[in-house]
DRENMI-253530 format. One line per 10 residues: their letters; for each residue x, y, z of C-alpha. Coordinates in nm, 3 decimals. Each point is the difference from the previous one (the first is absolute). Layout:
REM residues N
a = X Y Z | ...
This chain:
REM residues 170
mlgagmsigr = 1.052 1.117 1.320 | 0.143 -0.296 -0.180 | -0.116 -0.054 -0.353 | -0.142 0.283 -0.205 | 0.162 -0.139 -0.312 | 0.322 -0.153 0.132 | -0.059 -0.312 -0.209 | -0.134 0.167 -0.317 | 0.171 -0.139 -0.305 | 0.095 -0.326 0.168
vpgpgwllee = -0.321 -0.178 -0.107 | -0.220 0.060 -0.305 | -0.246 0.286 0.027 | -0.375 -0.029 -0.059 | 0.001 0.157 -0.349 | 0.275 -0.231 -0.115 | -0.177 -0.303 0.147 | -0.322 0.081 -0.182 | 0.172 0.069 -0.331 | 0.207 -0.319 0.008
krasaelklg = -0.242 -0.247 0.154 | -0.352 0.115 -0.091 | -0.046 -0.194 -0.325 | 0.134 -0.329 0.136 | -0.198 0.035 0.326 | -0.325 0.065 -0.187 | 0.068 -0.300 -0.224 | 0.074 -0.227 0.301 | -0.310 0.118 0.184 | -0.238 0.027 -0.294
cnsilpaipl = -0.088 0.352 0.115 | 0.014 0.337 -0.172 | -0.009 0.354 0.133 | -0.170 0.294 -0.166 | 0.300 0.215 0.097 | 0.190 0.083 -0.319 | 0.348 -0.146 -0.025 | 0.252 0.280 -0.051 | 0.380 0.012 0.000 | 0.154 0.106 0.331
ppaehlylwa = -0.328 0.010 0.192 | -0.017 0.207 0.318 | 0.009 -0.189 0.330 | -0.371 0.042 0.068 | -0.084 -0.195 -0.317 | 0.130 -0.319 0.163 | -0.248 0.043 0.286 | -0.290 0.083 -0.232 | 0.084 -0.301 -0.217 | 0.041 -0.229 0.301
ndimtqltar = -0.338 0.112 0.133 | -0.164 -0.092 -0.334 | 0.167 -0.342 -0.001 | -0.073 -0.071 0.367 | -0.366 0.087 -0.054 | -0.015 -0.260 -0.279 | 0.185 -0.262 0.208 | -0.235 0.061 0.294 | -0.304 -0.036 -0.229 | 0.141 -0.340 -0.103
hdpnpkltla = 0.020 -0.096 0.369 | 0.379 -0.019 0.000 | 0.086 -0.100 0.360 | 0.295 0.242 0.020 | -0.009 0.261 -0.279 | 0.298 0.198 0.133 | 0.221 -0.308 -0.003 | -0.128 -0.102 -0.342 | 0.082 0.345 -0.134 | 0.346 0.000 0.162
lsldipsdpr = 0.075 -0.342 -0.148 | -0.109 0.116 -0.345 | 0.244 0.292 0.029 | 0.282 -0.238 0.107 | 0.052 0.199 0.320 | 0.073 -0.305 0.223 | 0.241 -0.157 -0.251 | 0.180 0.288 -0.175 | 0.336 0.066 0.171 | -0.028 0.373 -0.076
wlgcistqrn = -0.247 0.024 0.290 | 0.270 -0.097 0.248 | 0.150 0.347 -0.030 | 0.354 -0.142 -0.022 | -0.008 -0.097 0.366 | 0.345 -0.107 0.104 | 0.139 -0.147 0.315 | 0.336 0.144 -0.102 | -0.052 0.364 -0.096 | -0.300 0.231 0.011
sashrviarf = -0.049 0.342 -0.154 | 0.183 0.286 0.168 | -0.321 0.160 0.130 | -0.120 -0.324 0.162 | 0.345 -0.067 0.149 | 0.013 0.347 0.156 | -0.343 -0.042 0.162 | 0.101 -0.342 0.137 | 0.340 0.115 0.124 | -0.148 0.305 0.173
aregmwdqiw = -0.257 -0.228 0.166 | 0.275 -0.237 0.111 | 0.204 0.286 0.145 | -0.299 0.134 0.194 | -0.027 0.323 -0.200 | -0.377 -0.021 -0.056 | -0.275 0.047 0.255 | -0.255 -0.166 -0.226 | -0.024 -0.141 -0.349 | -0.340 0.014 -0.166
slnwdclqes = -0.071 -0.214 -0.303 | -0.347 -0.002 -0.148 | 0.052 -0.318 -0.199 | 0.211 -0.313 -0.007 | 0.335 0.084 -0.151 | 0.198 -0.316 -0.063 | 0.302 0.205 -0.105 | 0.007 0.181 0.334 | -0.063 -0.321 0.194 | 0.293 -0.161 -0.178
afenvgirre = 0.221 0.298 0.087 | -0.104 -0.027 0.367 | 0.092 -0.368 0.001 | 0.334 0.075 -0.169 | 0.102 0.229 0.289 | -0.108 -0.252 0.262 | -0.347 0.122 0.097 | -0.196 -0.321 0.045 | -0.371 -0.078 -0.019 | 0.010 -0.197 0.322
gpdallpwtq = 0.251 -0.035 0.277 | 0.299 0.221 0.070 | 0.167 0.193 -0.276 | 0.326 -0.141 -0.137 | 0.328 0.119 0.145 | 0.170 0.277 -0.189 | 0.301 -0.140 -0.186 | 0.247 0.250 0.148 | -0.085 -0.071 0.364 | -0.036 -0.300 0.224
eqkkemsgis = -0.264 0.170 0.208 | -0.363 0.037 -0.090 | -0.082 0.355 -0.104 | -0.249 0.162 0.238 | -0.360 -0.111 -0.037 | -0.190 0.214 -0.247 | -0.287 0.046 0.243 | -0.034 0.361 -0.114 | -0.089 -0.101 -0.353 | -0.353 -0.074 -0.101
ivgegfhasq = -0.050 -0.132 -0.348 | -0.360 0.070 -0.087 | -0.204 -0.136 -0.287 | -0.029 -0.324 -0.188 | 0.368 -0.078 0.062 | 0.125 -0.219 0.278 | 0.349 0.107 0.093 | 0.051 0.120 0.351 | 0.247 -0.133 0.248 | -0.119 -0.123 0.335
paklfddtgt = -0.144 0.154 0.214 | -0.131 0.241 -0.266 | -0.312 -0.148 -0.153 | -0.261 0.107 -0.250 | -0.346 0.141 0.069 | -0.124 -0.247 0.260 | 0.257 0.067 0.270 | 0.101 0.359 -0.065 | -0.313 0.148 -0.147 | 0.207 0.170 -0.268
């Protein structure tokens, strides 16, 4: 199972986000939550707070309250949310997963969310979204097709002929 915390610490956590951004988001939105503001709030406080704010935005007939809330928290514009994605070097754990996939050492990779860090690592070892995988740098011949690998979940990386859900049912 891919995930289960492999990217923890690479992007801000929910408690940190609430503590740092709550006051400015409420000011931007003209909304207030009854949830008390405390230092180092637990993760669930972000979701309780967001529910209060989204309820108010919905009552105002905001056409897209989730987007409005995300914008008020600077999620689309703050570079910290990119998780330090690099086309040059990924974290060791993401590189190992990608390299093992490239070498045909996995039967399946399950990811229950989109993990841009892992996707970047796959691309760095030559696993492509579409078309054939890139040649390995130490050989002139294409490595065997990874038809035995199914990558299941929200991700998209699987070499041809391996495909996601629709064709394989996995």
